[in-house]
C-alpha positions in Angstrom: -43.2 -0.1 63.8 -43.6 -1.4 59.8 -44.6 0.0 57.0 -46.0 -0.7 53.5 -46.6 -4.8 54.2 -43.5 -7.6 53.7 -40.1 -6.9 52.4 -40.5 -9.2 49.3 -43.5 -7.5 48.3 -41.6 -4.2 48.6 -38.6 -5.5 46.3 -40.3 -6.7 43.6 -41.2 -4.3 41.2 -37.3 -2.8 41.6 -36.4 -6.2 40.5 -38.5 -6.4 37.6 -37.3 -3.0 36.7 -34.0 -4.4 37.1 -34.2 -7.6 35.1 -35.6 -5.4 32.2 -32.8 -3.1 31.8 -30.8 -5.9 32.0 -32.6 -8.0 29.1 -32.7 -4.5 27.2 -29.0 -3.8 27.4 -28.4 -7.5 26.1 -30.6 -7.4 23.3 -28.7 -4.0 22.2 -25.0 -5.4 22.5 -26.1 -8.4 20.5 -27.7 -6.3 17.8 -25.7 -6.6 14.9 -24.0 -3.4 13.5 -25.4 -2.0 10.6 -23.3 -2.2 7.7 -22.6 1.3 6.0 -24.2 2.2 2.6 -21.6 1.4 -0.2 -22.3 4.8 -2.0 -21.7 6.6 1.6 -18.6 8.5 1.7 -15.8 7.0 3.8 -13.6 9.7 5.9 -10.4 8.1 7.3 -7.8 10.1 9.0 -5.7 10.4 5.9 -8.0 10.9 3.1 -12.0 11.2 2.0 -13.1 8.5 -0.6 -16.2 8.4 -2.6 -18.1 5.6 -4.5 -19.7 5.9 -7.6 -22.2 2.4 -9.2 -25.0 1.0 -10.3 -27.5 -0.5 -8.3 -26.4 -4.0 -9.3 -23.0 -3.7 -8.4 -23.7 -2.6 -4.6 -22.1 -5.8 -3.5 -19.0 -4.7 -5.5 -18.6 -1.4 -4.4 -18.7 -2.9 -0.3 -15.9 -4.9 -1.6 -14.0 -2.1 -3.1 -14.7 0.1 0.0 -13.8 -2.6 2.6 -10.6 -2.8 0.2 -9.6 0.9 0.7 -10.0 0.6 4.4 -7.7 -2.1 4.4 -5.2 -0.5 2.1 -4.9 2.4 4.5 -2.1 1.4 7.0 0.3 0.7 4.5 -0.5 3.7 2.5 -0.2 6.0 5.4 3.8 5.5 4.8 4.0 8.1 1.7 1.8 10.7 3.6 -2.0 12.2 3.3 -4.3 12.5 0.5 -4.7 16.3 -0.2 -7.9 15.8 -1.9 -10.8 13.5 -1.9 -10.9 10.5 -4.2 -13.6 9.2 -6.0 -13.8 5.7 -7.0 -16.3 5.1 -9.9 -16.9 1.0 -10.1 -17.7 -0.1 -14.2 -20.0 -2.6 -15.3 -17.7 -4.3 -17.4 -13.9 -4.2 -19.0 -15.3 -2.1 -22.1 -16.8 0.9 -19.9 -13.2 0.6 -17.9 -11.1 0.6 -20.7 -13.6 3.7 -22.5 -13.0 5.6 -19.1 -9.4 5.2 -18.9 -9.1 6.1 -22.5 -6.8 2.7 -22.7 -7.7 0.3 -25.8 -6.6 -3.4 -26.1 -5.5 -3.8 -22.3 -7.1 -7.0 -21.6 -5.4 -7.3 -18.2 -6.3 -4.0 -17.1 -8.6 -4.1 -13.8 -8.5 -0.3 -12.5 -6.7 2.9 -13.6 -5.9 5.4 -11.4 -5.6 9.2 -11.8 -5.0 12.4 -9.2 -8.6 12.6 -7.7 -10.2 9.2 -9.5 -9.9 5.7 -9.6 -11.9 3.7 -12.3 -12.4 0.4 -11.3 -13.7 -3.0 -13.2 -16.6 -4.3 -11.1 -15.3 -6.9 -8.9 -18.1 -9.4 -10.2 -16.7 -9.7 -13.5 -12.8 -10.1 -13.0 -13.6 -14.0 -13.7 -16.7 -16.1 -14.2 -16.4 -16.7 -10.0 -15.9 -12.9 -9.4 -12.8 -11.5 -7.4 -12.0 -12.6 -4.0 -11.9 -9.7 -1.1 -7.9 -10.3 -1.1 -7.6 -9.7 -4.9 -9.4 -6.4 -4.9 -7.5 -5.4 -1.4 -4.3 -6.1 -3.5 -5.4 -4.2 -6.7 -6.8 -1.2 -4.8 -3.4 -0.9 -2.5 -1.3 -0.7 -5.9 -3.8 1.8 -7.5 -4.5 4.0 -4.5 -0.5 4.2 -4.1 -0.6 6.1 -7.9 -3.2 8.4 -6.8 -1.5 9.2 -3.2 2.2 9.6 -5.1 0.8 12.2 -7.1 -1.3 14.1 -4.6 2.1 14.1 -2.4 3.9 15.5 -5.0 1.6 17.7 -6.9 -1.3 20.0 -7.0 -4.2 19.3 -9.4 -3.1 21.8 -11.9 0.6 20.4 -12.5 0.5 16.7 -11.6 0.8 15.6 -15.0 3.8 18.2 -15.5 6.1 16.5 -13.1 7.8 14.0 -15.6 7.6 10.9 -12.7 8.9 7.9 -14.9 7.2 4.9 -15.4 9.9 3.0 -13.6 9.1 5.0 -10.1 5.1 5.1 -10.4 5.1 1.8 -11.3 7.7 0.5 -8.6 6.2 2.3 -5.8 2.7 0.8 -6.7 4.0 -2.8 -6.8 6.3 -2.2 -3.6 3.8 -0.9 -1.6 1.1 -3.7 -2.5 3.5 -6.4 -2.0 3.4 -7.8 -5.7 6.9 -8.8 -6.2 5.3 -12.5 -6.5 4.2 -11.2 -9.7 6.9 -9.8 -11.7 10.1 -11.7 -13.2 12.8 -12.3 -10.5 16.3 -10.3 -11.0 17.8 -13.3 -12.5 15.4 -13.2 -15.3 16.2 -9.4 -15.7 19.8 -10.0 -15.8 18.8 -12.4 -18.5 16.7 -10.0 -20.8 19.7 -7.6 -20.3 22.2 -9.6 -21.6 20.0 -10.8 -24.2 18.8 -7.6 -25.4 22.0 -5.1 -24.8 20.1 -2.2 -26.5 16.7 -2.4 -24.7 16.4 -0.5 -21.3 13.0 -1.5 -19.7 13.6 1.6 -17.2 14.7 4.8 -19.1 12.7 3.6 -22.1 9.6 1.5 -20.7 7.4 3.3 -22.9 8.8 1.8 -25.9 9.0 -1.8 -24.5 5.3 -1.6 -22.6 3.5 -3.5 -25.3 5.8 -6.1 -26.2 7.6 -6.5 -22.9 5.0 -5.8 -20.3 6.3 -8.4 -17.7 9.6 -6.8 -18.1 9.0 -3.4 -17.7 6.9 -4.2 -14.4 9.6 -6.2 -13.1 12.3 -4.0 -13.7 10.3 -1.1 -12.0 9.5 -3.4 -9.1 13.2 -4.2 -8.6 14.7 -0.9 -9.1 12.3 0.8 -6.7 13.1 -2.0 -4.1 17.2 -1.2 -5.1 16.2 2.6 -4.4 14.7 1.9 -0.8 16.9 -0.4 0.2 19.8 1.8 -0.4 18.5 5.2 0.4 15.8 4.6 2.4 12.0 5.6 3.0 13.0 8.8 4.3 15.0 10.2 1.1 12.4 8.4 -1.0 9.5 10.3 0.8 11.9 13.4 0.2 11.6 12.9 -3.6 7.7 13.6 -3.2 8.3 16.3 -0.8 10.7 18.2 -3.1 8.8 17.6 -6.1 5.4 19.4 -4.3 7.8 22.2 -3.1 8.3 23.0 -7.3 10.8 20.8 -8.2 10.0 18.3 -11.6 10.9 14.6 -10.7 14.7 14.9 -11.9 15.3 17.9 -10.1 13.4 16.3 -6.7 15.2 13.5 -7.0 18.7 14.8 -7.1 17.7 17.0 -3.8 16.5 14.3 -1.9 18.7 11.4 -3.1 21.8 13.2 -3.7 22.7 12.1 -7.2 21.2 12.4 -10.9 18.4 9.9 -12.0 20.3 8.6 -14.8 23.5 8.0 -12.2 21.1 5.6 -9.8 19.9 3.6 -13.1 23.2 3.3 -14.3 24.2 2.1 -10.9 21.0 -0.6 -10.9 21.5 -1.6 -14.5 25.1 -2.7 -13.5 23.8 -4.4 -10.2 21.5 -6.5 -12.1 23.4 -6.9 -15.5 26.6 -8.4 -13.2 24.2 -10.2 -10.7 25.3 -8.4 -7.9 21.9 -9.5 -6.0 24.0 -13.2 -5.7 26.5 -11.4 -3.6 29.8 -11.9 -5.6 31.2 -12.5 -9.2 29.5 -14.6 -11.6 30.3 -18.2 -11.1 32.0 -19.9 -14.4 30.6 -22.7 -15.9 31.4 -26.4 -14.9 34.2 -27.4 -17.7 33.0 -30.0 -20.1 33.7 -33.7 -19.1 37.2 -34.6 -20.0 37.4 -37.6 -22.9 38.7 -40.7 -22.1 42.3 -41.6 -23.2 41.5 -44.2 -25.1 37.9 -42.9 -26.2 34.8 -45.0 -26.7 33.8 -45.9 -30.2 31.1 -44.0 -31.5 31.2 -41.3 -28.7 31.4 -38.0 -30.4 33.4 -35.2 -29.2 31.8 -32.9 -26.9 31.6 -29.1 -28.5 33.3 -26.6 -26.6 31.3 -24.6 -23.9 30.3 -21.2 -25.0 32.1 -18.6 -23.0 30.5 -17.0 -20.4 29.2 -13.5 -20.0 32.6 -11.6 -18.2 31.4 -10.3 -15.0 34.1 -7.9 -15.0 32.4 -6.4 -18.4 30.0 -3.3 -17.7 26.4 -3.2 -19.4 26.1 -0.9 -22.9 25.1 2.5 -21.2 21.7 2.7 -22.5 20.6 5.4 -20.3 19.3 8.8 -22.2 20.8 12.3 -20.9 18.3 13.3 -18.3 16.9 17.2 -18.4 18.3 19.9 -16.3 16.1 20.2 -13.1 13.9 23.2 -12.6 14.3 25.8 -10.3 
């Protein structure tokens, strides 16, 4: 006995319903994901970030937000943020200098503290604005500073740890892969030979304004030397020892196993004697020997200046380090 008419008529409503459901699901899948509001907090596995900016800098804030996300995989090697970090985007360079309390730093694009990073709006870096890659690199550098301080101190004592410029700037430059921006080891070696009493590591602050590139280069190469010789685990140990109560001098001694000034002398000697070339300094080629009879009118070549002796030691300009705190 047949009930309810033909099979085709009875299946039609079901087929129409199935087609409608399929179309709805396809539309949902094709709909673009709504971009996050640039001012909304950003929660990542190792930290929380907040953003402050004017309406005019909404697009710049989005670039900064993406830069934070892009930085995190490389920041994670040093630990996690203990406190939320606020990134304040300033409309121009003058506003950044006021917030950073630094005047005349034309090269400055951002300034990091324990819980806050001041950023000049990327749209004002050049006439054409900044690229996302440039913002990524800058924020990775600056957030490394904030993470270093949070991993090594609390909000009440981070300015009292005595972390030297060579370590903080070197760590940030190393993490951001900025070795291509600084003078080479060969350039640094020449500087040490030409300025035997200058020390861009132990006395970086006194050279910062006149030899900015040299100071940053020395910091990058010294931190790279530290990582390659003692390893990432022990360098992280310096941060942990400071977090546990030591200052930088004591934390370095505890984690690395030698005093800071001994490390600086070791690195300075390595650069001064060009140890990065893998051996002694090559002597200069001898001057061409004059013909026995000589050539009329051909002057005698001057004697070649004596080379720097590869066995001599650089002058020790490293100041006495303070005793570590308990």
